[in-house]
C-alpha positions in Angstrom: 11.7 -18.0 14.4 13.2 -19.0 16.8 15.8 -17.0 17.7 13.4 -13.8 16.5 11.7 -14.6 19.4 14.7 -15.0 21.8 15.7 -11.3 20.9 12.7 -10.3 21.1 12.0 -11.5 24.9 15.7 -10.4 25.4 15.1 -6.9 24.3 11.8 -6.9 26.0 13.0 -7.7 29.4 15.3 -4.4 29.0 12.2 -2.7 28.2 10.7 -4.3 31.6 13.5 -2.2 33.2 12.3 0.7 32.7 9.8 2.7 35.0 7.4 4.8 32.6 6.4 1.8 31.2 4.6 0.6 34.7 2.2 3.1 33.2 1.6 1.4 30.2 -0.6 -0.7 28.9 -3.9 0.2 30.1 -7.1 -1.7 29.3 -4.9 -5.0 27.4 -4.0 -8.3 29.1 -2.9 -11.4 27.8 -6.2 -13.2 28.4 -7.8 -10.6 25.6 -4.9 -11.1 23.1 -5.2 -14.6 23.7 -8.8 -14.7 23.0 -9.0 -12.5 20.0 -6.2 -14.9 18.3 -8.6 -18.2 19.2 -11.5 -16.9 17.6 -9.3 -15.6 14.8 -11.2 -12.0 14.7 -9.2 -9.8 12.3 -10.9 -7.1 14.0 -10.8 -8.3 17.5 -7.0 -9.1 17.3 -6.5 -5.8 15.3 -7.9 -4.0 18.8 -7.4 -6.2 21.2 -3.0 -5.3 20.1 -3.6 -1.7 19.4 -4.9 -1.6 22.8 -1.9 -3.8 24.3 0.5 -1.0 22.7 2.4 -0.5 25.8 1.9 -3.4 28.0 4.1 -5.3 30.1 3.6 -8.5 28.6 6.5 -11.0 27.8 4.9 -14.3 27.1 2.6 -12.1 24.7 5.6 -12.4 21.8 5.2 -16.3 21.8 1.2 -15.5 20.8 1.9 -12.5 18.6 4.7 -13.1 16.7 3.4 -15.9 14.4 0.6 -13.6 13.7 3.5 -12.1 11.0 2.0 -14.6 9.1 -1.5 -14.6 9.2 -3.4 -15.4 6.0 -5.0 -12.0 6.7 -3.0 -8.5 6.0 -4.0 -6.5 8.5 -3.3 -9.3 11.6 0.3 -9.1 9.7 0.8 -5.4 9.8 -0.9 -4.9 13.0 1.5 -8.0 14.7 4.5 -6.0 13.2 3.5 -3.0 14.1 2.8 -4.6 18.1 6.3 -6.3 18.1 8.1 -3.4 16.6 7.5 -1.8 20.5 9.1 -4.5 21.9 12.3 -3.0 20.8 13.6 -5.6 18.7 12.6 -3.8 15.0 16.5 -4.7 13.5 16.4 -8.6 14.5 12.5 -8.9 13.4 13.9 -6.7 9.7 16.7 -9.1 9.6 14.6 -11.9 9.9 11.5 -10.6 7.0 14.6 -9.6 4.9 16.1 -13.1 4.7 13.2 -14.5 3.4 13.5 -12.1 0.8 16.4 -14.1 -0.7 14.7 -17.2 -0.4 12.0 -18.6 -3.5 8.6 -18.7 -0.5 6.3 -16.3 -2.1 3.9 -17.1 0.3 6.6 -16.1 3.3 8.3 -12.9 1.1 4.1 -11.7 0.6 4.1 -12.0 4.8 8.2 -10.7 4.8 6.9 -7.4 2.5 3.9 -6.5 4.8 5.9 -6.5 8.0 9.0 -4.3 6.1 6.7 -1.9 5.2 4.6 -1.5 8.6 8.3 -1.3 10.2 8.9 2.1 7.8 13.0 1.7 7.8 14.2 3.0 4.4 17.2 0.9 4.5 15.2 -1.7 3.1 13.6 0.1 -0.1 16.6 -2.1 -2.0 16.0 -4.8 -1.1 12.3 -4.6 -1.5 12.6 -3.2 -5.2 14.5 -6.2 -6.0 12.2 -8.7 -4.9 9.5 -6.6 -7.0 11.1 -7.3 -9.9 12.5 -10.8 -9.4 9.9 -13.4 -11.0 10.3 -16.2 -8.9 7.8 -14.3 -6.7 4.1 -15.2 -7.4 2.0 -11.6 -8.6 0.7 -11.3 -5.4 4.3 -11.2 -3.4 5.6 -8.6 -5.8 2.7 -6.4 -5.9 3.2 -6.9 -1.4 6.5 -5.5 -2.0 4.9 -2.5 -4.1 2.3 -2.2 -1.4 5.1 -2.2 1.1 7.2 0.0 -1.1 4.2 2.6 -0.8 3.7 2.1 2.9 7.5 3.4 3.0 6.9 6.5 1.0 10.4 7.8 0.3 11.0 9.4 -2.7 13.3 6.6 -3.3 10.6 3.9 -3.6 9.7 6.2 -6.7 12.4 4.9 -8.9 11.4 0.9 -8.2 7.9 1.4 -8.1 8.3 3.4 -11.8 9.8 0.3 -12.8 7.2 -1.5 -12.2 4.7 0.3 -13.8 6.6 -2.4 -16.9 5.8 -5.7 -15.0 4.1 -8.1 -17.2 1.5 -8.9 -14.7 -1.5 -6.7 -14.3 -1.9 -7.2 -10.4 1.7 -5.8 -9.9 1.5 -2.9 -11.8 -2.2 -1.7 -10.3 0.1 -2.3 -6.9 2.8 0.4 -8.1 0.5 2.8 -9.2 -1.3 3.0 -6.0 1.9 2.7 -4.1 3.2 6.4 -6.2 0.4 7.9 -4.7 2.0 7.7 -1.8 5.2 9.2 -2.4 5.4 12.4 -1.2 5.9 15.0 -4.0 5.4 13.0 -6.9 5.2 14.1 -9.6 6.0 12.8 -12.7 2.8 10.8 -14.2 4.3 9.8 -17.5 4.2 6.1 -16.7 0.9 6.4 -14.9 -0.3 8.1 -18.5 0.9 5.5 -20.7 -1.2 2.4 -18.6 -4.6 4.7 -18.9 -4.5 2.3 -22.2 -3.7 -0.7 -20.6 -5.1 -4.1 -21.5 -6.4 -4.3 -17.9 -9.4 -2.5 -16.6 -8.0 -2.5 -13.0 -4.8 -1.2 -14.0 -6.5 1.5 -16.6 -8.3 2.9 -13.4 -5.5 3.4 -11.2 -3.5 4.7 -13.9 -6.4 7.6 -14.1 -6.2 8.3 -10.9 -2.3 8.6 -10.6 -2.7 10.9 -13.4 -4.6 12.9 -11.5 -3.1 12.3 -7.9 0.1 13.4 -10.0 -1.4 16.5 -11.5 -0.1 15.4 -14.5 -1.3 18.2 -17.2 0.4 16.1 -20.0 -1.9 13.3 -19.4 -4.5 14.9 -20.6 -4.8 13.3 -24.3 -4.8 9.9 -22.5 -7.7 10.7 -20.0 -10.1 12.0 -23.0 -9.3 9.0 -24.9 -10.6 7.0 -21.4 -13.8 8.9 -21.4 -14.4 6.3 -23.9 -13.4 3.5 -22.0 -16.1 0.5 -22.0 -15.8 0.1 -17.9 -17.8 2.9 -15.8 -14.8 2.7 -13.3 -12.3 4.2 -15.4 -14.3 6.3 -17.6 -15.6 8.0 -13.7 -12.1 8.1 -12.9 -10.8 9.7 -16.0 -13.5 12.4 -15.6 -12.4 12.9 -12.9 -8.6 13.6 -13.4 -9.1 15.6 -15.9 -10.6 18.2 -13.1 -7.8 17.5 -11.5 -5.0 18.1 -13.5 -6.8 21.6 -14.6 -6.5 20.0 -18.2 -6.8 22.5 -20.6 -10.7 23.1 -21.9 -9.2 23.1 -25.6 -8.3 19.4 -25.0 -11.1 18.2 -22.8 -13.8 20.7 -23.0 -16.2 19.4 -25.8 -15.2 14.9 -24.1 -16.3 15.9 -20.6 -19.5 18.1 -22.1 -20.1 15.3 -23.6 -19.6 12.5 -20.8 -21.7 15.1 -18.2 -24.7 14.9 -20.9 -24.8 11.6 -22.4 -22.9 9.1 -20.6 -25.0 5.7 -19.7 -23.3 6.1 -15.9 -25.0 9.0 -13.6 -21.5 8.5 -11.5 -19.6 9.4 -15.0 -22.2 12.2 -16.1 -21.6 13.8 -12.3 -17.8 13.9 -12.2 -17.7 15.2 -15.6 -19.7 17.7 -15.2 -17.8 18.8 -12.4 -14.7 18.7 -13.8 -15.9 21.2 -16.7 -15.3 23.7 -13.9 -12.4 22.7 -13.3 -10.9 23.3 -16.8 -8.1 25.6 -17.5 -7.7 28.3 -20.0 -7.0 27.1 -23.5 
């Protein structure tokens, strides 16, 4: 961290020489940042760093750099966003990538949040390798998946699709959510298979992903999910059937039954809407 701090401070010194910076940083101050950090208020830290996006404050680097290891992911990400604007993206990225080659799951989780916020597609292979590395905790690997979703490049889809077969439900669920962030992603086959997963959170996320991908071939799996013991899964399955414009011959009867008889008012409502969006036989 010491070397990284020196790199950032050096880059920030160059930024100080740019005349236009003198007009930036309105509303932010080192004192406000320090107070927000001392209070350990997530909302205050986010607000002050956003306010200080262009603030000329070399001393603030010392205050913000430790926040990449804050307990709250929102703080880690806003700290990465703020530090990247100090002109040392490359050094920050190298420091975080180095963590992925070590065995500390907490450090790797935090690094994933930072790397995602930097939005550099060059880190996709490293994040993908870490995502599949069993040395890291499920929480850390879920963070890798989230980072790939934040970067949101087509190349991320391959890494995330592979993670759908992970043994940990937390990782599978995170990969499903991340896939929905990939522009143009339409291969819902992996998600359709997880609509019958053993974990209800995974089943729910899988249903949403099938709907988001407009994956019509997933209609049969979604119809089965209308009988799921989890109301959340049934709700999302009903919504997804409408989104994919499932054939009426496949989903019509099941949706009509759910719209009338499901114990959940939310499921009944979404099923009623989905019936109106079904495709022709």
